[in-house]
N, C-alpha and C positions, 0 to 999 in steps of 0.2 A: 797326058793325064794330072789332073788335078787328085793332092790328097786325102780324102775318106775320113773325116776324120771323125772320130766318137764326141761326142758331148750330152751331157745332162737329159738333153731330151730324146735320150734312146732311154734312158731310164726303168729299171723293172723295179724298184726298188730290192731286187731281192742279189747281195753282197755278188755273190755267187756265179750269178747269169748275168750280172752287170761287166763282170771281169771276161765271162768268156765270150759275151759279146763283142767285149775290145778284142779279146787276139781275134776275130771271128773278122773284125777290120785289119787289122793288121795284118792276119794272111792274104786279102784281098788289098791291100795297100801295095804290098810284097810286089804284087802282078801290075797293079799301073806305075808304079816309081820304075819298073824294069822297060815298061812302057815310052816312058817317058824318055827315059835311054836308048829305044830302038832295039833294047833288049827282052820284050814280051813273052817272041818266042821264043826265046831260052828258057823261062822260065816257068811256063802257065802247065806244063807238063806238073814238075814241081806243085806249084801252089793250086791245083785241082787235084793233087794226091794229098797233100796236107788238108784241105776243106775235105776230101770225102771222110776222112779219118778224124779228125776236128769237130766236124757237125754231127757225125753217128752220134761222139762221147755226148757232145753237150745234149743232143736231142733226148738220148738216153737219161741224161740228169733230169729235163726237165720233167720228163714225162713222169717219172718218179718220184717226179715235188708234186706235181699234177697227182698221179694216182691216188699216192700217200693222202691228200687232201679232200680228194673227193670235187678235183672239179669234172665241173658237168660239163666241158666242154674237149674235154681230153682225145674222144676219138675223133673232135674235126682237125683241133691241133694236130694230134699224129697223122695224121691223114697229111697234113699241108709239110710236116718234115717228111712225112716216106717219096710226096713230090719229088721235094728239093735232093732228097737222096737219088732218087731215080736222073736227075737231070744230072747233076754233079757221077754219078757213075757213067753215064753216058759221057759227057765231054772226059773224062777219065780213060775211059774201054775205047773212043774214037784216038786220041794219042798212044794209047800203046798200040793201036791199032800201025801206028802213023799219020792218021788223019787229021791237019790240024788246022782246029776252028780256029772262027776270026777271035782272035784278041778281045777286041775292042766290046764285041758281041757279047763277048764274055763276062768280060769285067764289068758291061751296062747290068746284064741279065742278076751277076751277082749281088751289088752293088743295092740296085734294084728289088731285087727280091729280101734283101738283109735288112733294108730299112723298111720296107713295107710289113713284114713278119711279124719286124719287134714294133716298132707301133698300132699297126693295127690287131696283130694278134697276143705278140705277147705282153703288151702292156692289159692285155686285157684279164691276165693271172695276178698279175701284180696286190692287188687287194685282197685276192681270193687268198693267194699264198701267204702275204703278210696278216691276216686275219686269223689262220691257220700257224704262228710264229713263223713262219717264212722270212726273214732278210736278209 
């Protein structure tokens, strides 16, 4: 599994959120790195648990900034966040119950979701937040 590198093309031009997105990349790369060494099943539970906690915090902070600045697309953005949290919680529940998801499918889902969400949804709030003094 290739390392999933954050680069400037993912920037939403809000330092706090760029840093948080980079942390999400790091968490996902923990799974990719372990899979490369044949240890994906050993770390997937921890990775999914970290994602469940970290994404919830990150999403709340994004949503607070959107709410405080009157971002018109807040509701639809929240719905996307809620969908991912539901999916991550489902993976976490399955792992807690002893069911082992396909690590490649989980990794691909997380990577695809993160890239699509940042580049298609989060980038839409960049100008709005920047205009309202959030950098």
